[in-house]
C-alpha positions in Angstrom: -19.3 -9.8 13.4 -20.6 -7.9 10.4 -17.5 -5.6 10.5 -15.2 -8.7 10.6 -16.9 -10.3 7.6 -16.7 -6.9 5.8 -13.0 -6.7 6.4 -12.4 -10.3 5.3 -14.3 -9.6 2.0 -12.3 -6.4 1.5 -9.0 -8.1 2.1 -9.8 -10.8 -0.5 -9.5 -8.2 -3.4 -6.0 -7.4 -2.3 -3.6 -9.3 -4.7 -1.1 -10.1 -1.9 -3.8 -11.6 0.4 -5.8 -13.4 -2.2 -4.1 -16.8 -1.7 -4.3 -16.7 2.2 -6.3 -19.5 3.8 -9.6 -18.3 5.2 -8.5 -18.7 8.8 -5.4 -16.6 8.3 -7.4 -14.0 6.3 -9.8 -13.7 9.3 -6.8 -13.1 11.6 -5.6 -10.2 9.4 -9.1 -8.8 9.2 -9.4 -8.9 13.0 -6.2 -6.9 13.3 -7.1 -4.4 10.6 -8.6 -1.0 11.2 -10.8 0.5 8.5 -9.7 4.1 7.7 -11.1 6.8 5.5 -9.4 9.7 3.7 -11.0 12.6 1.7 -9.8 13.4 -1.8 -6.6 15.4 -1.6 -5.7 14.2 1.9 -2.2 12.7 2.5 -2.4 9.1 3.7 1.3 8.6 4.3 4.1 11.2 3.9 7.6 10.6 2.5 10.1 10.7 5.2 7.9 9.7 8.1 8.3 6.3 9.9 6.7 3.4 8.3 4.5 2.0 11.1 1.7 0.3 9.1 0.7 -1.2 5.8 -2.5 -0.2 4.0 -4.8 -2.3 1.8 -6.7 0.0 -0.6 -10.3 -1.2 -0.8 -12.2 1.7 -2.3 -11.1 4.8 -4.3 -7.8 5.9 -5.9 -4.6 7.1 -4.4 -1.5 8.7 -6.1 2.1 7.9 -5.3 4.3 11.0 -5.3 8.0 11.2 -5.1 9.1 14.4 -3.3 12.5 15.8 -4.0 13.7 19.1 -2.6 15.7 19.9 -5.7 12.9 19.1 -8.2 9.2 19.2 -8.6 7.2 16.3 -7.1 6.9 13.3 -9.6 3.7 11.2 -9.8 5.0 7.7 -10.0 1.6 5.9 -10.3 -2.1 5.9 -9.4 -3.5 2.9 -7.5 -7.0 1.7 -7.3 -8.7 -0.8 -5.1 -6.8 -4.0 -4.6 -3.5 -2.4 -4.1 -1.3 -2.7 -1.0 1.0 0.1 0.0 3.3 1.1 2.8 5.0 -2.3 3.1 8.5 -1.0 1.9 9.1 1.1 5.0 7.6 -1.5 7.3 9.9 -4.3 5.8 13.1 -2.4 6.4 11.7 -0.5 9.4 12.7 2.8 8.0 11.2 6.0 6.6 8.5 6.2 3.9 10.0 6.4 0.5 7.0 8.3 -1.1 4.0 10.3 -0.3 0.6 8.7 -0.9 -2.4 11.1 -1.5 -6.0 10.2 -1.9 -7.1 11.1 -5.4 -10.7 10.4 -4.6 -12.3 9.5 -1.3 -10.4 6.5 -0.1 -11.3 3.6 2.2 -8.4 1.3 3.3 -7.7 -1.3 5.8 -4.7 -0.4 8.0 -2.5 -3.2 9.4 0.2 -2.4 12.0 3.7 -3.0 10.8 4.3 -5.6 13.6 1.2 -7.5 12.6 2.2 -7.4 8.9 5.8 -8.7 9.7 4.4 -11.5 11.8 2.1 -12.5 9.0 4.9 -12.5 6.5 7.0 -14.7 8.9 4.2 -17.3 9.1 3.1 -17.2 5.5 5.9 -17.7 3.0 3.5 -17.5 0.1 2.4 -14.0 1.1 6.1 -13.0 1.6 6.8 -14.1 -2.0 3.7 -12.3 -3.3 5.0 -9.1 -1.6 8.4 -9.6 -3.0 7.0 -9.9 -6.5 4.8 -6.7 -6.0 7.9 -4.8 -4.8 10.0 -6.0 -7.8 7.3 -5.0 -10.2 6.9 -1.6 -8.6 10.6 -0.9 -8.7 10.8 -1.8 -12.4 7.8 0.5 -13.1 9.2 3.4 -11.1 12.6 3.2 -12.7 10.9 3.3 -16.2 8.8 6.3 -15.2 11.8 8.2 -13.9 14.0 7.3 -16.9 11.4 8.3 -19.3 10.8 11.8 -18.0 12.0 12.5 -14.4 9.8 15.7 -14.4 6.7 13.9 -15.6 3.6 14.4 -13.4 1.1 12.3 -15.2 2.5 8.8 -14.8 0.0 6.0 -13.9 0.5 2.4 -12.9 
């Protein structure tokens, strides 16, 4: 029970989940698995299948775009309250970036199927995720247009 309440409170800080009714938030919390990563550890790797979404609850993680022809590009640094991994889950494809723990990280991992079911049943959440993706796309385009070899971008 304590773990469930801990997960509910952790999910409340995630922008996309903030407006969910308490009962729905508890369902997500029940399905979530708390995972930990050490600083420098890869959380998800670009090119791997997107099987889960992560809600960053503690620490910082970096989003890297890996390109065989160029040096890796740091697109942004995320802190607690950010959701990631949803892009590949939404289109059931491969990860579009590598996420590395900048510091020790704690996240709640939600399976892709659970996340898609949640989006289908909560239109407000689906809209929130769409807004987050649009903002991220605009930010990444600006980062890459400004200096495609930059490695110090934040977001």
